[in-house]
N, C-alpha and C positions, 0 to 999 in steps of 0.2 A: 358773161361773155369771155371766152378764152383769148388771152393776149397772144399775139404771134411770138414765136421764139426769137430771141435776140441772138445774133451771131456771136460766137466766142471772140475774144480779143485778138486771137491769132488768125482769124478768118478775114478775108478781104472780099466782100461781095462785089461782083462786076457791076459797073455803072454804064448807063447809056451816055452818049456825048452830052445830051442836055442836062442830065443829072450831074455830070462832072462839071459843067459850066456853072450850074447853080452852086455847087459845093465850092468852086473857086471864088465866086463872088462873095459868098458868106465867110469863107475862111480868110480872105484877104481884105475884106471891107467890114462895114458895120452891119449890125443886125438889120434884116429887111423883112417886110411882109410879102405875101404872095403877089399883091398888086404891083409893088415897086419892082419886084423881080421880073414880072411879066413885061413891064415897061422897058426895062433894060435889055431883056432878051428878045423883045419883039415877038412874043408868043402870047397865046391866050392865058388868062388867069386860071381857068379850069385845068389846063394842061400842066401849069406850074404847080398847082395844088396836088395833082396826081403824083408828080415827081417828088414833091416834098414829102408826101405820105410814104413813098418808098424809102427815101433817105431817113425819115424818122423811124420807120420800122427796123431799119438796119442799124440804128443807134448812132447815125452820123450827124444828125441834127436834133435839136430839141426846141420846143416852143416856149417862149417867155412872153408874158402879157405886159403891154405898155399902154397906160392911159394917156400920158403926155398931156398935151393941151386939148385933146379931143374929148368931146362929150359922148355920153352913151357907152356902148360896149367897148372894152379895151381892144387894141389891135393885137393880133397874134404875130409876134416877130420870131424869126428863125435864126438860131445861132448854131455854130458847129460844136461838136464834142471832141475830146482828145483823139477819138478814133479817126477823125477826118484827116489828121496829120499823115496817115498812111497814103492818102491820095494827093495831098498838097504838102509835101514834107518841107521841113526847115533845113536848108542846105548850109547853114552857118558852120556846123561842125566840119563839113568837108572843106570849106574855105579856110577855117582855122588849121586844119590838118595840113593843107598845102603850104600855109605860111610856116608852120613848124618844120616841115620837110625842107623848105628853103633855108630856114635858119640853121638846120642841122648841117647844111653844106657850107653856108656863108659864115656862120659864127658857132661852130660846134662846141667850143669850150664854154662860151657864155651860156649857151642853151643847156649844156650838161650841168653847169653850176646851178642854174636856176631850177632845173628839175630836181637835182639832188637836194637842195634846200627845201623845196616844196614837199617832196616825198618824205624827207626826214622829219619835217614838222608834223606831217600827218601820221607817220609811224609812231612818233613819240606820244602824240595825243591818244592814239589807240592803245599803246602799251601801258599808259598810266604811270603809276608810281615807279620811278627808276630805282628806288631803294629796295624793292622786293625782289624775290628770286625770279629766274627765267620762267619757271612754270606758272607763277602767278601772273606775270606780264603776258604770257601767251594766252592764259585763260581770259584775261581782260581784253586782249585783242579780239578773241573769238566772240565774246559777248558784245563788245562795243561795235565791232565791225559789221554786225548784222544790220545795224541801222543805216549803214551806208552802202550795203550790197556786198560786203565781204563775207564769204562762207569759207571758214577755215577750221580744220579739224586736226586733232592730234592722232598720230598713227605710230605703229611699231615697225621698225626696220632692223633687220639683222645687222649686228656690229655697229649700230648707232644708238646713242642714248636718247636723242631727241629727233623727231621727224614731224613735220607739219605739212599738210596738204591744203592747197588753196583751190577750191572748186569754182568759186566765183570771185572776180576781182573788180573793184569799182572803176579801175582805169583800164579795163581790158580793151575797150574800143580804141583808146589812144595808143596802147601798146601794140595793137595789130597794125596801126598806121605807122608807128615809130618804135620799132623793137628795142632801140637803145634805152627806152624807159625801163624795160625789164632788167637790163644790166645794171642800171642805176639803182633800181629797187633792191637788187641782190647786194650791192655794195652797202646800202643803208642797213639791210638786215644783218649783215656781218658786224656792223658797228653797234647795232641795237642789242645784240646778245653777246656781250663780252665774256660771259661765263662759258661760252661754247667755242670750240676750236674745230678746224677742219670742216667748216660749213660748206655745203655744196648744194647745187641744184640738181636733183636726181631726175625730175620730170619737168616738162615745159609744154604748156598748152599750145604755144605758137609753133611747136614742132610736130603737133598732132596728138599729143597726149590728152587724156581726159581731164587732167588737173596739173597744176604746178606742185612740185614737192621739194621741200628744203629739209636737209638733215644736218646734224652736227653731233659732236661728242663733248661731254662735260669735261672741263679742265681738271676738276677735283674728284672725279668718280670714274670707276671702270666702265667700259662700254657694255651696254646691254646686248646680249646675243640673241635672245628669244623672249617670248612671252608678250603679254599685253602691257600697255602703259599703266602707270599707277592710277590714272584717271583719264577719262575721255571728255573732250569738250562736248557740251550739249548740242551744238550745231551739227555734230556728226549725224544725228538722226535726220536732220533736214537734208543733208547732202546725200545720204544713202537712200 
C-alpha cells in the first residue's frame, strides 16, 4: 500500500477550525486519545478520528501507544511533532526581544558590555588556539562554526589580504531585532585578529546584501591584489 506523501518542512497545509483546535489541545496539554478529545470538543469520536488522520498524514501528530493501568489493547495517544510549532508557535523569543529593546534604551552601556563579553567568549571558542596564525584560526572557525549554524568562507578581494564571508549567522534573528549586536560583533572581530589592520565590513546582510563580508590587511605582508586565496575553507561548497 502506497503511503501518502508527507509535506516538506517548509510547507504549511491549511487546517479546518476543528483540526486547529485539536492541534492546540495536543500542543498545549498532555497526550490524548480520540475519545478524550471528543469529550472536550463536544463532537463525535468518529469525526475526531477523521481529523486526527488528516493531522497525522500531514506529519503534525504521531501516535504513541500507552497501556497504563488498562487491560487489553493499549490506547492510541496522539502527540504533536515539531512541525506543529508552525501553527501554535512559541512567542518567548518575541518577548525576550522586546525586553532587550527596552534595555537597549534604559541601560545601553550595560547591555552592550554583556553582549560584548558573550560574543567575545563565543568567538574565542570558535577560533580555537590563540597561538596559531590568523589563517589557522579562521579555518577552525569555519569548521567548528558549522555545528552551531555558522557558514563562513574565505574569499579573495582586490587590495585586501584576507576576506571572509558569512552566509549564515547563528545570531541572525537577534541581530535583525537588535542591529547593535552586529556592531559589537565587528568590534570583537577586530580584537580577535590582531595580525590584521584596516579591518572593515564590506557587506552587511541587514542592509540587503546576500552575506556579510569582512576584510583586512596583514600587518607583516604586502596586500594581495588579485588571484585566489592560498586555500579555501571547505564550507564554501555548502554556501555556493
